[in-house]
C-alpha positions, -999 to 999 in steps of 0.1 A, spaced: 593 -382 215 558 -396 208 551 -427 228 522 -451 233 514 -463 268 489 -491 276 480 -498 312 475 -471 338 472 -490 370 494 -484 401 526 -492 383 518 -480 348 505 -446 360 538 -439 377 558 -449 347 537 -430 323 539 -399 345 577 -401 345 578 -402 307 553 -373 304 572 -352 329 604 -358 309 586 -341 279 575 -371 259 541 -369 241 520 -398 253 491 -416 235 475 -437 263 450 -465 263 434 -483 293 407 -508 295 390 -486 321 388 -454 301 382 -433 333 418 -440 343 430 -427 309 409 -396 312 422 -390 348 458 -393 336 453 -369 307 434 -343 326 459 -342 355 484 -315 348 461 -292 328 457 -317 300 494 -316 291 502 -353 297 489 -368 264 459 -379 245 436 -410 247 439 -436 219 408 -453 205 425 -487 206 458 -504 215 467 -503 178 462 -465 178 485 -462 208 510 -483 190 508 -459 161 531 -437 181 559 -460 169 570 -471 204 544 -485 227 548 -496 264 525 -521 280 522 -524 318 494 -548 326 484 -573 353 488 -607 337 491 -628 305 455 -625 296 456 -587 296 488 -585 275 474 -611 251 442 -591 247 458 -558 238 483 -575 215 464 -602 197 428 -589 201 407 -568 177 424 -535 173 455 -549 191 491 -539 187 497 -565 160 472 -548 138 493 -516 138 519 -508 112 551 -527 107 581 -513 124 563 -507 157 584 -514 188 564 -531 216 582 -527 250 564 -551 273 570 -543 310 544 -566 326 554 -597 346 542 -625 323 550 -660 315 580 -672 295 557 -689 271 537 -658 263 569 -638 260 582 -662 234 549 -661 216 549 -623 215 584 -622 202 575 -646 173 542 -628 165 558 -594 164 586 -607 142 561 -622 118 542 -589 116 574 -570 108 573 -554 142 599 -553 170 596 -565 206 615 -561 238 608 -576 272 616 -549 298 601 -562 330 604 -540 360 614 -546 396 599 -523 422 567 -512 439 544 -483 430 563 -457 450 595 -467 433 578 -464 399 566 -429 408 601 -419 418 616 -433 385 638 -457 403 626 -491 390 651 -517 381 646 -526 344 652 -562 334 655 -561 297 662 -585 268 660 -582 230 679 -569 201 708 -547 210 697 -520 186 662 -518 202 677 -518 237 701 -490 227 672 -470 213 652 -474 245 680 -467 268 671 -431 274 635 -441 281 646 -467 306 668 -441 323 636 -420 327 616 -447 344 644 -466 361 674 -462 383 692 -491 366 688 -512 335 701 -548 335 705 -564 300 699 -601 303 704 -612 266 691 -611 231 660 -633 237 631 -615 253 623 -647 273 655 -642 292 641 -611 309 608 -629 317 627 -658 332 649 -634 353 619 -615 366 600 -647 375 631 -660 393 634 -627 412 598 -626 422 600 -662 434 630 -652 455 612 -622 470 583 -645 481 608 -669 497 624 -640 516 591 -628 530 583 -662 544 618 -665 559 616 -631 576 582 -640 591 594 -672 606 626 -656 619 605 -630 637 583 -658 652 613 -678 664 629 -647 681 595 -635 693 588 -667 712 616 -656 735 605 -620 739 625 -603 711 605 -575 696 598 -578 658 613 -544 651 645 -553 669 648 -585 650 643 -567 617 669 -541 628 693 -569 633 687 -584 599 691 -550 582 721 -538 602 740 -571 595 730 -569 557 713 -602 561 703 -612 526 692 -589 498 678 -554 498 644 -570 497 646 -575 535 649 -537 538 617 -533 518 596 -561 533 610 -565 568 595 -533 582 562 -540 565 560 -575 582 571 -562 616 545 -534 616 518 -556 600 515 -530 573 497 -551 546 470 -527 534 466 -510 511 483 -535 489 510 -523 466 513 -559 452 485 -582 463 490 -619 472 469 -630 443 493 -614 418 522 -629 437 505 -663 433 504 -657 396 541 -650 394 551 -681 416 529 -702 393 547 -688 363 581 -695 380 570 -731 385 561 -734 348 594 -718 338 613 -743 360 602 -772 339 616 -805 355 638 -787 380 632 -796 417 617 -764 433 599 -776 465 598 -742 481 581 -727 451 554 -754 453 551 -749 490 546 -711 485 520 -718 458 501 -740 481 502 -715 509 491 -687 486 462 -708 473 451 -713 509 452 -675 517 434 -667 484 407 -692 492 402 -678 526 403 -641 520 408 -634 483 445 -627 485 439 -589 484 464 -580 511 499 -570 501 521 -601 495 542 -590 525 514 -608 544 524 -641 528 537 -655 561 507 -644 581 475 -664 589 447 -660 564 418 -638 574 388 -661 577 
């Protein structure tokens, strides 16, 4: 199957590689062309071709986007040579973690252009993407979800259908990422409390894991916190701050004091050191 793929960063490259390895013909586009060239050349040039624009990538008929933030997704969709300028009937599968507001805008714009749109946001880190074990949080028309099911199986271990409105997937992913941020802070403070009485961080983490304390996120982030393994970042604090900010916006009038506290803490870390460490360092002092 011919597929477009836009965004070849840490996450996107792993996802695109899984699709190419499964035999799909990829037409890729990346703002930094060098990344697109590196992707195509690897594997003796068998992993696809480089598109001249996002619209050209969308010409494949189905186009995935995996980008860092709202601005990047907006640029490749609404900008000159963007996905919306491609032919009608194109299916845009947006995997980036973006705001509910942008997701709603994208759904409306694609509908007006005679195109189709799915929000298929992914849960997992770069190593999980490379292994094809992402959790896919998807929402949109049933027919489009059915059509993409084999593709989701290629890049993910499990697909969760959240509803018919793409914004449902965006809201779910933002709620999930907010929850992960809260867990990281909780684990950090638990290690400090026990550590004040001589308990080794690794032993406290072992206790949390062995007793199935909380979600599987503890299994992912607990060891990273205990070992202070924050670099290189798989997901930097500055991107986590973006997602917590989007979760606050999605909450509307709801009372979410922990989300506001996390946002304030992240702002302090970013101001001090740029927020470039992995967000598992959220509960640690900022590097001055």
